[in-house]
C-alpha positions in Angstrom: 58.9 31.2 196.4 56.6 31.7 199.3 54.8 29.0 201.2 51.3 29.6 199.7 52.5 29.2 196.1 54.5 26.1 197.0 51.5 24.5 198.7 49.3 25.4 195.7 51.8 23.7 193.3 51.8 20.5 195.5 48.0 20.5 195.7 47.8 20.9 191.9 50.2 18.0 191.4 48.3 15.8 193.7 45.0 16.6 191.9 46.6 15.8 188.5 47.9 12.5 189.8 44.5 11.6 191.2 42.8 12.5 187.9 45.3 10.4 185.9 44.7 7.4 188.2 41.0 7.9 188.0 41.2 8.0 184.2 43.3 4.8 184.2 40.7 3.0 186.3 37.9 4.2 184.0 39.8 3.1 180.9 40.4 -0.4 182.3 36.7 -0.6 183.1 35.7 0.4 179.6 38.1 -2.1 178.1 36.7 -4.9 180.3 33.1 -4.0 179.2 34.2 -4.0 175.5 35.9 -7.4 175.9 32.8 -8.8 177.5 30.6 -7.4 174.8 32.9 -8.9 172.1 32.8 -12.3 173.9 29.0 -12.2 174.1 28.8 -11.3 170.4 31.0 -14.3 169.5 28.7 -16.6 171.6 25.6 -15.3 169.9 27.1 -15.7 166.5 28.1 -19.3 167.4 24.6 -20.1 168.6 23.0 -18.6 165.5 25.3 -20.7 163.2 24.8 -23.8 165.3 28.5 -24.1 165.9 28.3 -23.9 169.7 30.1 -21.5 172.0 33.3 -23.5 172.3 34.7 -22.7 168.9 37.2 -20.0 168.4 35.7 -17.8 165.7 38.5 -15.4 165.4 40.8 -17.6 163.3 
């Protein structure tokens, strides 16, 4: 294997790793947004029913 193809393989591997890390960060961000939206939805439901926001409505 010559040096240029070896360097290309290393660069490709680094790019793939960077892309995977970026996707992991984005996935965590999306999950956090969804969890916050779910929590807000529970709070709105609690307010509409007059139960208050301190009750656990998932049970």
